[in-house]
Structures are given as C-alpha cells and as structure tokens.
PAPA-612644 format. One line per 4 residues: their letters; for each residue x, y, z of N, C-alpha, C, O. Coordinates in steps of 0.1 Angstrom, whole numbers, plus 5000, padded with zeros to 4 digits. Layout:
# PAPA-612644
A = X,Y,Z,X,Y,Z,X,Y,Z,X,Y,Z; ... .
# end
This chain:
# PAPA-612644
MFQK = 4388,4446,5629,4380,4448,5641,4388,4452,5653,4385,4462,5660; 4399,4445,5656,4408,4449,5667,4413,4463,5666,4414,4470,5675; 4417,4466,5653,4423,4480,5651,4412,4490,5655,4416,4500,5661; 4400,4489,5650,4389,4499,5653,4387,4499,5668,4384,4510,5674 .
ILEK = 4387,4488,5675,4384,4488,5689,4395,4495,5697,4392,4504,5706; 4407,4493,5694,4419,4499,5701,4419,4514,5697,4422,4522,5706; 4416,4518,5685,4415,4532,5681,4405,4539,5690,4407,4550,5694; 4394,4533,5692,4383,4539,5700,4387,4540,5714,4384,4550,5721 .
ILLG = 4394,4530,5720,4399,4531,5733,4409,4542,5735,4409,4549,5746; 4418,4544,5725,4428,4554,5726,4424,4568,5721,4433,4577,5720; 4412,4570,5718,4407,4582,5711,4410,4594,5719,4413,4605,5713; 4409,4594,5732,4412,4606,5740,4426,4608,5744,4429,4617,5752 .
CEGT = 4435,4599,5739,4449,4600,5743,4457,4608,5733,4458,4603,5722; 4462,4619,5737,4470,4627,5727,4484,4621,5725,4489,4614,5734; 4490,4624,5713,4503,4619,5711,4504,4604,5710,4515,4598,5713; 4493,4598,5706,4493,4583,5705,4488,4578,5691,4479,4584,5685 .
FNFI = 4495,4568,5687,4492,4562,5674,4493,4547,5675,4502,4542,5681; 4484,4540,5669,4485,4525,5669,4482,4519,5656,4474,4524,5648; 4489,4508,5653,4486,4499,5642,4484,4485,5647,4494,4479,5651; 4472,4480,5647,4469,4467,5653,4473,4468,5668,4467,4476,5675 .
DDII = 4482,4459,5672,4486,4459,5686,4499,4467,5689,4504,4466,5700; 4504,4474,5679,4516,4482,5681,4511,4496,5685,4504,4503,5677; 4516,4502,5696,4511,4515,5701,4524,4524,5703,4533,4520,5709; 4523,4536,5697,4534,4545,5699,4529,4557,5707,4518,4562,5705 .
VHGS = 4536,4561,5717,4533,4573,5725,4545,4582,5725,4556,4578,5728; 4543,4594,5720,4554,4604,5718,4551,4617,5725,4539,4620,5728; 4561,4625,5727,4560,4638,5733,4572,4646,5729,4583,4641,5726; 4570,4660,5729,4581,4669,5725,4591,4670,5736,4602,4674,5734 .
TEKE = 4587,4667,5749,4595,4668,5760,4594,4655,5768,4584,4648,5766; 4603,4652,5777,4602,4640,5785,4590,4641,5795,4584,4630,5797; 4587,4652,5800,4576,4654,5809,4563,4651,5801,4554,4644,5806; 4562,4657,5790,4549,4655,5782,4548,4641,5778,4537,4635,5778 .
RDQR = 4558,4634,5774,4558,4620,5770,4553,4612,5782,4545,4603,5780; 4559,4614,5793,4555,4606,5805,4541,4608,5809,4534,4598,5813; 4536,4620,5808,4522,4623,5811,4513,4615,5802,4503,4609,5806; 4516,4616,5789,4508,4609,5779,4509,4594,5781,4499,4587,5779 .
LNKV = 4520,4589,5784,4522,4574,5786,4514,4569,5798,4507,4559,5797; 4514,4577,5809,4506,4573,5821,4491,4573,5818,4484,4564,5823; 4487,4582,5809,4473,4582,5806,4469,4570,5797,4459,4564,5799; 4478,4567,5788,4476,4555,5779,4475,4543,5788,4466,4534,5786 .
LQVL = 4484,4541,5797,4485,4529,5805,4472,4528,5814,4467,4517,5816; 4467,4540,5819,4455,4540,5827,4443,4536,5819,4435,4528,5823; 4442,4542,5806,4431,4539,5798,4431,4524,5794,4420,4518,5794; 4442,4518,5791,4443,4504,5787,4439,4495,5799,4432,4485,5797 .
KEND = 4443,4499,5811,4439,4492,5823,4424,4492,5825,4418,4482,5829; 4418,4504,5823,4404,4505,5825,4396,4497,5815,4385,4493,5818; 4402,4494,5804,4395,4487,5794,4400,4472,5793,4397,4465,5783; 4407,4468,5803,4411,4454,5805,4420,4450,5793,4419,4438,5788 .
VLLN = 4428,4459,5788,4438,4455,5777,4452,4453,5784,4457,4461,5791; 4457,4441,5782,4469,4437,5788,4481,4439,5779,4480,4437,5767; 4492,4443,5784,4505,4445,5776,4515,4434,5780,4516,4430,5791; 4523,4431,5770,4534,4422,5772,4546,4430,5776,4552,4437,5768 .
EKKC = 4550,4430,5789,4561,4438,5794,4574,4436,5786,4582,4446,5785; 4576,4424,5782,4589,4421,5775,4590,4428,5761,4601,4430,5756; 4578,4431,5756,4578,4438,5743,4577,4453,5743,4577,4460,5733; 4576,4458,5755,4574,4473,5757,4588,4480,5757,4598,4475,5763 .
IYKT = 4589,4491,5750,4601,4499,5750,4598,4513,5755,4589,4519,5750; 4606,4517,5765,4603,4530,5772,4615,4539,5770,4627,4535,5769; 4612,4552,5769,4622,4563,5769,4633,4560,5758,4645,4560,5762; 4629,4559,5746,4638,4557,5735,4637,4569,5725,4626,4575,5724 .
KNIE = 4647,4572,5719,4647,4583,5709,4646,4579,5695,4644,4587,5686; 4646,4566,5692,4643,4561,5679,4637,4547,5680,4641,4539,5688; 4628,4544,5671,4621,4531,5670,4619,4527,5656,4620,4535,5647; 4617,4514,5654,4613,4508,5641,4598,4506,5641,4593,4499,5650 .
FLGH = 4592,4511,5631,4577,4510,5630,4572,4509,5616,4575,4518,5608; 4566,4498,5612,4560,4496,5599,4571,4498,5588,4568,4504,5578; 4583,4493,5590,4593,4493,5580,4601,4506,5580,4609,4509,5571; 4598,4515,5590,4605,4528,5590,4612,4530,5603,4609,4523,5613 .
ELSG = 4622,4538,5603,4629,4542,5615,4625,4556,5619,4627,4565,5611; 4619,4558,5631,4614,4571,5635,4624,4576,5646,4627,4569,5655; 4629,4588,5644,4638,4594,5654,4635,4609,5655,4626,4614,5648; 4643,4616,5663,4641,4630,5665,4644,4638,5652,4639,4649,5650 .
SGVR = 4653,4632,5643,4656,4639,5631,4646,4637,5619,4647,4644,5609; 4637,4627,5621,4628,4624,5610,4625,4610,5608,4626,4601,5617; 4621,4607,5596,4617,4593,5592,4625,4588,5580,4628,4596,5571; 4629,4576,5581,4637,4570,5570,4634,4555,5569,4630,4549,5579 .
PLDK = 4636,4549,5557,4633,4534,5556,4644,4526,5564,4655,4531,5565; 4640,4514,5568,4650,4506,5575,4661,4502,5565,4659,4500,5553; 4673,4500,5570,4685,4497,5562,4683,4484,5555,4688,4482,5544; 4676,4474,5561,4674,4461,5555,4667,4462,5541,4670,4454,5532 .
YLTA = 4658,4471,5540,4651,4473,5527,4660,4480,5517,4660,4476,5505; 4668,4489,5521,4677,4496,5512,4688,4486,5507,4691,4486,5495; 4692,4478,5516,4702,4468,5512,4697,4458,5502,4704,4454,5493; 4684,4454,5504,4678,4444,5495,4677,4450,5481,4679,4443,5471 .
IKSS = 4674,4463,5480,4672,4470,5467,4686,4471,5460,4687,4469,5449; 4696,4476,5468,4709,4478,5463,4716,4465,5458,4725,4466,5450; 4712,4454,5464,4718,4441,5460,4710,4435,5448,4714,4424,5444; 4700,4441,5443,4692,4435,5433,4700,4434,5420,4708,4443,5416 .
RTPN = 4698,4423,5413,4705,4421,5400,4697,4427,5389,4685,4430,5390; 4703,4429,5377,4696,4435,5366,4684,4425,5361,4686,4413,5360; 4672,4431,5360,4661,4422,5356,4663,4415,5342,4669,4421,5333; 4658,4403,5341,4659,4396,5328,4645,4394,5321,4644,4391,5310 .
TIEE = 4634,4396,5329,4621,4395,5324,4612,4407,5328,4616,4414,5337; 4601,4408,5321,4591,4418,5325,4586,4417,5339,4585,4427,5346; 4584,4405,5343,4580,4402,5357,4590,4406,5367,4586,4412,5378; 4603,4405,5364,4613,4409,5373,4614,4424,5374,4617,4430,5384 .
IQSF = 4611,4431,5363,4611,4446,5363,4599,4450,5372,4601,4460,5380; 4588,4444,5371,4576,4448,5379,4579,4445,5394,4575,4453,5402; 4586,4435,5397,4590,4432,5411,4599,4442,5416,4598,4446,5428; 4609,4446,5408,4619,4456,5412,4612,4469,5415,4615,4476,5425 .
LGLV = 4604,4474,5405,4597,4486,5407,4587,4486,5419,4586,4496,5426; 4581,4475,5421,4573,4474,5433,4581,4476,5446,4576,4481,5456; 4593,4470,5446,4602,4471,5458,4607,4485,5460,4606,4490,5471; 4611,4492,5449,4616,4506,5451,4605,4516,5453,4608,4527,5459 .
NFVS = 4593,4512,5450,4582,4521,5452,4580,4524,5467,4575,4535,5471; 4584,4514,5475,4583,4516,5490,4592,4527,5495,4588,4534,5505; 4603,4530,5488,4612,4541,5493,4611,4553,5483,4620,4562,5484; 4601,4553,5474,4601,4564,5464,4600,4578,5470,4604,4587,5464 .
KWIP = 4593,4579,5482,4591,4592,5488,4604,4598,5493,4604,4610,5497; 4615,4591,5493,4628,4596,5497,4637,4599,5484,4648,4603,5486; 4632,4597,5472,4640,4599,5460,4633,4610,5452,4623,4608,5446; 4640,4622,5451,4634,4633,5445,4630,4631,5430,4620,4636,5426 .
DFAT = 4639,4625,5423,4636,4623,5408,4632,4609,5405,4636,4604,5394; 4624,4603,5413,4620,4589,5411,4613,4587,5398,4616,4577,5391; 4604,4596,5394,4596,4594,5381,4606,4594,5369,4604,4586,5360; 4616,4603,5369,4626,4603,5358,4634,4591,5358,4637,4586,5347 .
LTEP = 4639,4587,5370,4648,4575,5371,4641,4562,5366,4647,4553,5360; 4628,4561,5369,4621,4548,5366,4615,4548,5352,4610,4538,5348; 4614,4560,5345,4608,4561,5332,4614,4551,5322,4606,4544,5315; 4627,4549,5321,4632,4539,5311,4627,4525,5314,4626,4517,5304 .
MHEM = 4625,4522,5326,4620,4508,5330,4605,4507,5327,4600,4496,5323; 4598,4518,5329,4584,4518,5325,4582,4517,5310,4572,4511,5305; 4592,4522,5303,4591,4520,5288,4591,4505,5284,4584,4501,5275; 4599,4498,5291,4599,4483,5289,4586,4477,5291,4582,4468,5284 .
LRLG = 4579,4481,5301,4566,4476,5305,4555,4479,5294,4546,4472,5292; 4558,4490,5287,4548,4494,5276,4551,4487,5263,4544,4490,5253; 4560,4478,5262,4563,4471,5250,4553,4460,5247,4552,4455,5235; 4545,4457,5256,4534,4447,5254,4539,4433,5254,4533,4424,5249 .
LGKK = 4551,4430,5260,4556,4417,5261,4550,4409,5273,4545,4415,5282; 4551,4396,5272,4545,4388,5283,4554,4388,5295,4566,4393,5295; 4548,4385,5307,4556,4386,5319,4569,4378,5319,4578,4382,5326; 4569,4366,5313,4580,4357,5313,4590,4360,5301,4600,4354,5300 .
ANIQ = 4586,4370,5293,4594,4373,5281,4608,4378,5285,4610,4387,5294; 4618,4373,5278,4632,4378,5280,4634,4392,5274,4630,4394,5262; 4639,4401,5282,4640,4415,5277,4654,4419,5274,4657,4431,5271; 4664,4410,5274,4678,4414,5272,4680,4421,5258,4689,4430,5257 .
KNWS = 4672,4417,5248,4674,4423,5235,4669,4438,5235,4674,4446,5227; 4659,4441,5244,4654,4454,5244,4660,4463,5255,4659,4475,5255; 4667,4457,5264,4674,4464,5275,4686,4471,5270,4696,4464,5267; 4686,4484,5270,4697,4492,5264,4705,4498,5275,4702,4496,5287 .
TRQD = 4716,4506,5271,4724,4513,5281,4715,4523,5289,4719,4527,5300; 4705,4528,5282,4696,4538,5289,4689,4532,5301,4689,4538,5312; 4684,4520,5299,4678,4513,5311,4688,4509,5321,4685,4510,5333; 4700,4505,5316,4710,4501,5326,4715,4512,5334,4717,4511,5346 .
KAFE = 4717,4524,5328,4721,4536,5336,4710,4540,5346,4713,4544,5357; 4698,4539,5342,4687,4543,5351,4686,4533,5363,4684,4537,5374; 4688,4521,5360,4687,4510,5370,4698,4512,5380,4696,4512,5392; 4710,4515,5376,4722,4517,5385,4720,4531,5392,4724,4532,5404 .
ALKK = 4715,4541,5385,4713,4554,5392,4703,4553,5403,4704,4560,5413; 4693,4545,5401,4682,4544,5411,4688,4537,5423,4685,4541,5434; 4696,4527,5421,4702,4520,5433,4712,4529,5440,4713,4529,5452; 4719,4537,5432,4729,4546,5438,4722,4557,5446,4728,4561,5456 .
SLSN = 4711,4561,5442,4704,4572,5449,4700,4568,5463,4698,4576,5472; 4699,4555,5465,4695,4550,5479,4706,4552,5489,4704,4552,5501; 4719,4554,5484,4730,4556,5493,4730,4570,5499,4736,4572,5509; 4722,4579,5493,4722,4593,5497,4709,4596,5505,4706,4608,5507 .
IRSL = 4701,4586,5508,4688,4588,5515,4690,4595,5528,4698,4590,5536; 4682,4605,5531,4683,4612,5544,4669,4612,5550,4659,4610,5543; 4668,4614,5563,4655,4614,5570,4646,4625,5565,4651,4636,5563; 4633,4623,5563,4624,4633,5560,4619,4639,5574,4616,4631,5583 .
GYYN = 4618,4652,5574,4615,4659,5587,4600,4658,5590,4592,4653,5582; 4597,4662,5602,4583,4662,5606,4576,4676,5603,4582,4686,5604; 4564,4675,5599,4556,4687,5595,4552,4695,5608,4547,4690,5618; 4554,4708,5607,4550,4717,5618,4541,4728,5612,4546,4736,5604 .
PSDR = 4528,4729,5615,4519,4739,5609,4523,4753,5611,4519,4762,5603; 4531,4756,5621,4535,4770,5623,4547,4775,5616,4550,4787,5616; 4554,4766,5609,4567,4769,5602,4564,4774,5588,4554,4770,5582; 4573,4782,5583,4571,4787,5569,4572,4775,5559,4581,4767,5561 .
TQII = 4564,4775,5550,4563,4764,5541,4565,4767,5526,4560,4777,5521; 4573,4760,5519,4576,4762,5505,4574,4749,5497,4577,4738,5502; 4570,4750,5485,4569,4739,5476,4578,4743,5464,4575,4753,5457; 4588,4735,5461,4596,4737,5449,4593,4727,5439,4595,4715,5441 .
ADAS = 4589,4731,5427,4585,4722,5417,4593,4724,5404,4597,4735,5401; 4594,4714,5396,4601,4714,5384,4596,4704,5374,4589,4694,5378; 4599,4706,5361,4594,4696,5351,4605,4692,5342,4614,4700,5338; 4606,4679,5339,4616,4674,5329,4608,4669,5317,4595,4670,5317 .
PVGL = 4614,4665,5307,4607,4660,5295,4598,4648,5297,4589,4646,5290; 4601,4641,5308,4593,4629,5311,4585,4629,5324,4577,4620,5326; 4588,4638,5332,4581,4638,5345,4581,4651,5353,4587,4661,5349; 4573,4651,5364,4572,4662,5373,4578,4659,5386,4577,4647,5390 .
GAVL = 4584,4668,5393,4589,4666,5406,4587,4677,5415,4586,4689,5411; 4585,4675,5428,4583,4685,5438,4588,4681,5451,4590,4670,5454; 4592,4691,5459,4596,4689,5473,4589,4699,5482,4589,4711,5479; 4585,4694,5493,4579,4702,5504,4589,4705,5514,4595,4696,5520 .
VQIG = 4592,4718,5516,4602,4722,5525,4596,4731,5536,4588,4740,5533; 4601,4730,5548,4597,4739,5559,4609,4745,5565,4620,4739,5566; 4608,4758,5568,4619,4766,5574,4615,4769,5588,4606,4778,5590; 4622,4763,5598,4620,4766,5612,4631,4772,5619,4640,4778,5612 .
KDGP = 4632,4772,5632,4642,4778,5639,4656,4772,5637,4666,4778,5639; 4656,4759,5633,4668,4752,5630,4672,4752,5615,4681,4745,5611; 4665,4760,5607,4668,4761,5593,4658,4752,5585,4648,4747,5590; 4661,4750,5572,4652,4743,5563,4653,4728,5565,4663,4723,5568 .
RVIA = 4642,4721,5563,4642,4706,5563,4632,4701,5553,4621,4707,5551; 4635,4690,5547,4626,4684,5537,4616,4676,5544,4619,4668,5552; 4603,4678,5541,4592,4671,5547,4588,4660,5538,4585,4649,5542; 4587,4662,5525,4582,4652,5516,4586,4655,5501,4588,4666,5497 .
YGHK = 4588,4644,5493,4590,4645,5479,4578,4640,5472,4570,4632,5477; 4576,4645,5460,4565,4640,5451,4570,4639,5437,4579,4646,5433; 4565,4630,5429,4569,4628,5416,4558,4622,5407,4549,4615,5413; 4557,4625,5395,4547,4620,5386,4553,4619,5372,4559,4628,5367 .
ALTD = 4550,4608,5365,4554,4606,5352,4544,4612,5342,4532,4611,5345; 4549,4619,5332,4540,4626,5323,4533,4616,5313,4540,4606,5310; 4521,4618,5310,4515,4610,5300,4520,4614,5286,4527,4624,5284; 4517,4606,5276,4522,4609,5262,4517,4622,5258,4524,4630,5251 .
CEKR = 4504,4626,5261,4499,4639,5258,4506,4650,5265,4509,4660,5258; 4509,4648,5278,4515,4659,5285,4530,4661,5281,4535,4672,5282; 4536,4650,5276,4550,4652,5271,4551,4661,5259,4561,4666,5256; 4540,4663,5252,4539,4672,5240,4536,4687,5244,4536,4695,5235 .
YCQT = 4534,4689,5257,4532,4703,5261,4545,4711,5259,4556,4706,5259; 4543,4724,5257,4555,4733,5257,4561,4734,5271,4554,4730,5280; 4573,4739,5272,4579,4739,5285,4572,4747,5296,4571,4744,5307; 4566,4759,5291,4559,4767,5300,4547,4759,5306,4543,4760,5318 .
EKEA = 4540,4752,5297,4528,4744,5302,4533,4733,5312,4526,4730,5321; 4544,4727,5309,4549,4716,5318,4552,4722,5331,4549,4716,5342; 4559,4734,5331,4563,4740,5344,4550,4744,5352,4550,4743,5364; 4540,4750,5345,4528,4754,5351,4520,4741,5357,4515,4742,5368 .
LALV = 4520,4731,5349,4514,4718,5354,4521,4713,5367,4515,4708,5376; 4535,4715,5367,4542,4710,5379,4538,4718,5391,4537,4711,5402; 4536,4731,5390,4531,4738,5402,4517,4734,5407,4515,4732,5418; 4508,4733,5397,4494,4729,5401,4494,4715,5406,4488,4713,5417 .
WAGE = 4501,4706,5400,4501,4692,5405,4507,4691,5419,4502,4684,5427; 4518,4699,5421,4525,4699,5434,4516,4704,5445,4516,4698,5456; 4509,4715,5442,4499,4720,5452,4489,4710,5456,4485,4708,5468; 4484,4703,5446,4473,4693,5449,4479,4680,5455,4473,4674,5464 .
HFKI = 4491,4677,5451,4498,4665,5457,4500,4667,5472,4498,4657,5480; 4504,4679,5476,4507,4681,5491,4495,4688,5498,4497,4695,5508; 4483,4687,5492,4472,4695,5498,4469,4692,5512,4464,4701,5519; 4472,4680,5517,4469,4678,5531,4477,4687,5541,4473,4689,5552 .
YLFS = 4488,4692,5536,4496,4701,5544,4493,4716,5542,4497,4724,5549; 4485,4719,5532,4484,4733,5527,4471,4740,5529,4470,4752,5529; 4460,4733,5531,4447,4739,5533,4447,4749,5545,4453,4746,5555; 4442,4761,5543,4441,4772,5553,4455,4776,5558,4456,4780,5569 .
KDFE = 4465,4775,5549,4478,4780,5552,4485,4787,5541,4483,4784,5529; 4492,4798,5544,4499,4805,5534,4512,4798,5531,4519,4792,5540; 4515,4797,5518,4527,4790,5514,4533,4795,5501,4526,4803,5494; 4545,4792,5497,4552,4797,5485,4553,4786,5475,4558,4775,5479 .
LISD = 4550,4788,5463,4552,4779,5452,4564,4785,5444,4564,4796,5439; 4575,4777,5444,4588,4782,5438,4591,4775,5425,4590,4762,5424; 4594,4782,5415,4597,4777,5401,4609,4784,5396,4612,4796,5399; 4617,4777,5387,4628,4784,5380,4624,4789,5366,4632,4791,5357 .
HKPL = 4610,4790,5364,4605,4794,5351,4598,4808,5353,4588,4809,5358; 4605,4818,5348,4601,4832,5351,4587,4835,5347,4580,4842,5355; 4582,4831,5335,4568,4835,5331,4557,4831,5341,4547,4837,5341; 4560,4821,5349,4549,4816,5358,4545,4827,5369,4534,4827,5374 .
ETIF = 4555,4836,5372,4551,4846,5382,4540,4855,5376,4531,4859,5384; 4540,4858,5363,4530,4866,5357,4518,4858,5354,4506,4862,5357; 4520,4846,5349,4508,4837,5345,4499,4834,5357,4487,4833,5355; 4505,4832,5369,4497,4829,5381,4493,4842,5388,4488,4841,5399 .
GRTS = 4495,4853,5382,4491,4866,5389,4477,4869,5386,4470,4862,5378; 4471,4879,5394,4457,4881,5393,4453,4888,5380,4441,4885,5376; 4461,4895,5374,4457,4902,5361,4461,4894,5349,4459,4899,5338; 4466,4882,5350,4471,4875,5339,4459,4869,5331,4448,4866,5337 .
KPCA = 4461,4867,5318,4451,4861,5310,4458,4850,5302,4461,4851,5290; 4461,4838,5308,4468,4828,5301,4459,4820,5292,4447,4823,5291; 4465,4811,5284,4457,4802,5275,4447,4794,5283,4448,4793,5295; 4437,4789,5276,4426,4782,5283,4431,4770,5291,4426,4768,5302 .
RIER = 4441,4763,5286,4445,4751,5294,4451,4755,5307,4448,4750,5318; 4460,4765,5307,4467,4770,5319,4457,4777,5328,4457,4775,5341; 4447,4784,5322,4437,4790,5330,4429,4780,5338,4425,4783,5350; 4426,4769,5332,4419,4758,5340,4427,4753,5351,4422,4750,5362 .
WVLR = 4440,4752,5349,4449,4747,5360,4449,4757,5371,4449,4753,5383; 4450,4770,5368,4451,4780,5378,4438,4780,5387,4439,4782,5399; 4427,4778,5380,4414,4777,5388,4414,4766,5398,4408,4766,5408; 4422,4755,5395,4423,4744,5405,4430,4748,5418,4428,4740,5428 .
LQAY = 4437,4759,5418,4444,4763,5430,4437,4774,5437,4442,4780,5447; 4425,4777,5433,4417,4788,5440,4415,4786,5454,4413,4795,5462; 4414,4773,5459,4412,4771,5473,4424,4773,5482,4423,4771,5494; 4435,4776,5476,4448,4777,5484,4452,4791,5485,4449,4800,5477 .
RYKV = 4460,4794,5495,4466,4807,5497,4481,4806,5494,4489,4802,5503; 4485,4810,5482,4498,4808,5478,4504,4820,5471,4497,4829,5467; 4517,4820,5469,4524,4830,5461,4534,4823,5453,4543,4816,5458; 4534,4826,5440,4544,4820,5431,4557,4829,5431,4556,4841,5429 .
IYRP = 4568,4823,5433,4581,4830,5434,4590,4824,5424,4592,4811,5423; 4597,4832,5417,4607,4828,5407,4621,4827,5413,4625,4836,5420; 4628,4816,5411,4641,4814,5415,4649,4810,5403,4646,4799,5398; 4659,4817,5398,4666,4814,5386,4673,4801,5387,4677,4796,5398 .
GKSN = 4676,4794,5376,4682,4782,5375,4696,4782,5381,4701,4772,5387; 4703,4794,5380,4717,4795,5385,4717,4794,5401,4727,4792,5407; 4705,4796,5407,4704,4795,5421,4703,4781,5426,4703,4778,5438; 4700,4772,5416,4699,4758,5420,4713,4752,5423,4721,4751,5414 .
IADT = 4715,4748,5435,4729,4744,5439,4729,4728,5438,4720,4722,5443; 4739,4723,5431,4740,4709,5430,4741,4702,5443,4748,4707,5452; 4734,4691,5444,4735,4683,5456,4730,4690,5469,4735,4688,5480; 4720,4699,5467,4715,4707,5478,4709,4698,5488,4709,4701,5500 .
ISRL = 4703,4687,5484,4697,4678,5493,4707,4674,5504,4704,4673,5516; 4719,4671,5500,4729,4666,5510,4733,4678,5518,4737,4676,5530; 4733,4690,5513,4737,4702,5521,4727,4705,5532,4731,4710,5542; 4714,4701,5530,4705,4703,5540,4708,4695,5552,4705,4698,5564 .
GKSS = 4715,4684,5550,4719,4676,5561,4733,4679,5567,4736,4675,5579; 4741,4687,5560,4755,4689,5564,4757,4704,5567,4766,4707,5576; 4751,4713,5561,4754,4727,5562,4747,4733,5574,4737,4727,5580; 4751,4745,5578,4744,4752,5588,4732,4758,5582,4731,4760,5570 .
PSEC = 4721,4762,5591,4709,4767,5586,4711,4780,5577,4704,4781,5567; 4720,4788,5581,4722,4801,5573,4728,4798,5559,4725,4806,5550; 4736,4787,5558,4742,4784,5545,4732,4779,5535,4733,4782,5523; 4722,4772,5540,4712,4766,5530,4698,4772,5530,4689,4766,5524 .
HESQ = 4697,4782,5538,4683,4788,5539,4677,4792,5526,4665,4790,5524; 4685,4798,5517,4680,4803,5505,4683,4794,5493,4682,4798,5481; 4688,4782,5496,4692,4773,5485,4679,4767,5478,4669,4764,5484; 4681,4766,5465,4670,4760,5457,4673,4745,5456,4684,4741,5453 .
LRIL = 4663,4737,5457,4664,4722,5455,4661,4719,5441,4650,4721,5436; 4671,4713,5434,4669,4708,5420,4662,4695,5421,4668,4685,5426; 4650,4694,5416,4642,4682,5417,4645,4673,5405,4646,4660,5408; 4646,4678,5393,4648,4669,5382,4661,4673,5374,4664,4667,5364 .
# end
C-alpha cells in the first residue's frame, strides 16, 4: 500500500525511483539533479511526507540500492554477496546445491556463460534424489570444475552499463551443446559497453537439434529475451554461424521449425550479421573495461 501511495505522489517527478521508503533522484548533470531533487522535496512536503535527515545522502556518485552498487560506470552486485558465494564450500546434499544455485542466481546477469557453468549441478538435481541425500558418490570432477569455475567467474565481474535508446545496439548470441547465451551491447561516444547478459539451458529435445538449429534458436531467443530494449528500434543480431545470414534473409526458405522461429521476430527491426569465430577475442569482456574504445569497437564477445 505504502509503495503505491508513494509512487503516485512521485508520479510527476522525472529521474526519480522509489522502493518502499527508499527514494533515488538522479540526473545526467549536477544542475539537472538539483532541479529534480528540489521538485521531489517540494512534492513530498506538499503531501506531508517527512524525511529522516540523518538517512539522506546528497550529491554522491555511487550508492547501494537493493543489493546493488549504482555508479556512473554502471551497476554491479555488492561485494558482500560476491564474497559469500566465493567462500561457499562444496555442496554435500541436494538441498545444499539448491541453496547455492539460488544464491548465485542473484548475480547470474553478470555471468555470460551462467547456463553452461551451472548445467553440471542441474544434472545432479535431475537424479531424483531426496533433499537430504548425500551426493558425494555422484559428485564427479565435472561438477567440481563447474563449481570452482562459477566461483572464479565472480572475480571478473564488471559493471553493466546503462541503456541509451539513441546508441547503436547489438545482440551477440551463441549456442553450446547444453545452453544458449547472449549479450546486449551498445556502442556510444565512449565506445562499446555491455548492458545485459542472457542465458538459457537447453531442454533434452533442444540438445538434439543440429548446430544450425541451435544457433538459429539462440538468435530468436536472444531477441525475445531482450525485447524490452528492442521494440521500435533498429538493431543487429550477430552470430558466428555463417548460414544464418541467408536463413534469416527475405528470400530464404528454411525448414519448418526455423521458419516458425523467424516468424517470431517479425515484430522487430533487425539485421543478422555474421562474425567469424576467429574474430572472437579471448577475454573480450575484460578488454571492454581496459581497452580504449577504438581497440574493442569491433571485438566479438564469446558467450559460451
């Protein structure tokens, strides 16, 4: 109830977001932020909403909000959550696997190959064992490597950038034998930045698709996954699978299954672009944070 009331009060205030009694006021410049803040304070006063001055933070470039750190460079999870995951011990029961997966799911949007890394642990859940069942006999080096790789990936987490409707937008998608991965990238005046990652584990049926079908599914799924960013906007779908350029073309006559997938993208304005595998640069994600814009502008992000 309180959430709805406060949302209604702040409805006419631009650059404002609230969750319960936490209110964020932001601006692209100091002047814009101050103007918005003054309006928010005025509106709250008119509606007899009192603020605790000791809890108010003014003119800061980074804040902690709902388990995230927001700054000028983007959004990232708080270090205390990353530390808790990295210090986790190897699970001994099905219930402990479920608890660990639930914990890492909170930071999954910062891990490009999340579906692939967690698949060996999901295999354990499909064994049909009870929650308290000891899994040490079934826990192999495959699960152990995936568990450690998942924790190690948290050491390389970087902030996800903010979406800008006016910037050039690309979606890079890929398919592995067990999952799909995608990354939404925007290229602005400061070079490319990662906006969001997406991942999906393949079903048993989808795992039996040929590679072309998996790669086609990756493009379609990625477009639908990021649809909130893409409606009424031109964007590029990038794949390292050459046949998809033709398959998604206007004159193509693909098989019935892929044709149905292509129809699902009719509401979007996109162009499929082929980037060869040799253009995929290892650890490009880290280069986005370290290289100059010109160095990484044309880099392909390897998702899986």
